[in-house]
GUBATOR-971821 format. One line per 3 residues: number of its first residue (from 1); for each residue x, y, z of C-alpha. Coordinates in nm, 3 decimals. Layout:
! residues N
NUM) X:Y:Z ~ ...
***
This chain:
! residues 73
1) -11.255:-0.480:2.470 ~ -11.579:-0.285:2.378 ~ -11.676:-0.155:2.062
4) -11.596:0.191:2.170 ~ -11.250:0.107:2.263 ~ -11.204:-0.051:1.912
7) -11.347:0.266:1.746 ~ -11.120:0.475:1.948 ~ -10.799:0.281:1.842
10) -10.935:0.298:1.483 ~ -10.964:0.673:1.500 ~ -10.628:0.735:1.672
13) -10.435:0.526:1.387 ~ -10.611:0.681:1.111 ~ -10.518:1.016:1.268
16) -10.168:0.904:1.275 ~ -10.159:0.780:0.912 ~ -10.339:1.114:0.805
19) -10.049:1.315:0.966 ~ -9.758:1.120:0.801 ~ -9.885:1.103:0.442
22) -9.916:1.401:0.242 ~ -9.835:1.498:-0.112 ~ -9.458:1.506:-0.068
25) -9.510:1.132:0.048 ~ -9.686:1.059:-0.261 ~ -9.444:1.227:-0.486
28) -9.127:1.059:-0.351 ~ -9.315:0.722:-0.380 ~ -9.408:0.790:-0.746
31) -9.053:0.876:-0.867 ~ -8.953:0.481:-0.920 ~ -9.260:0.495:-1.161
34) -9.195:0.816:-1.357 ~ -8.995:0.848:-1.676 ~ -8.706:1.111:-1.714
37) -8.938:1.386:-1.757 ~ -9.157:1.303:-1.459 ~ -9.451:1.156:-1.637
40) -9.608:0.836:-1.549 ~ -9.768:0.588:-1.781 ~ -10.137:0.514:-1.690
43) -10.053:0.115:-1.654 ~ -9.761:0.221:-1.423 ~ -10.003:0.447:-1.221
46) -10.237:0.178:-1.177 ~ -9.945:-0.071:-1.042 ~ -9.864:0.238:-0.798
49) -10.201:0.272:-0.671 ~ -10.233:-0.114:-0.626 ~ -9.902:-0.151:-0.478
52) -9.982:0.157:-0.242 ~ -10.330:0.049:-0.135 ~ -10.168:-0.292:0.000
55) -9.877:-0.149:0.181 ~ -10.147:0.117:0.324 ~ -10.398:-0.142:0.419
58) -10.114:-0.371:0.565 ~ -9.975:-0.070:0.770 ~ -10.307:0.013:0.899
61) -10.380:-0.337:1.021 ~ -10.050:-0.386:1.170 ~ -10.102:-0.041:1.369
64) -10.438:-0.131:1.487 ~ -10.337:-0.468:1.589 ~ -10.040:-0.340:1.777
67) -10.251:-0.106:1.981 ~ -10.492:-0.363:2.077 ~ -10.242:-0.664:2.123
70) -9.951:-0.485:2.296 ~ -9.957:-0.445:2.661 ~ -9.842:-0.102:2.733
73) -9.723:-0.188:3.093
***
C-alpha cells in the first residue's frame, strides 16, 4: 500500500464520521450525564468528553484498519 492510498482511506473514513456525527448525535449521547433539568455538571462533562474521545478514536481506528485489511473480493 502506498502512502497516497492510506491517506485516501483516512480521508474516506473521516468523511464517513463527519456525516454520521452531528449535534443530535451528541445531544443523545449527553443525556445520561444530565440532570432532570437538562444541565450537566463540569466533572460529568469532562467524563463525557473523555469517554467520547476514546470511543471515537477506537471507532476511527477500527474503520481504517477494516478498509486496509479486509479483502473486498
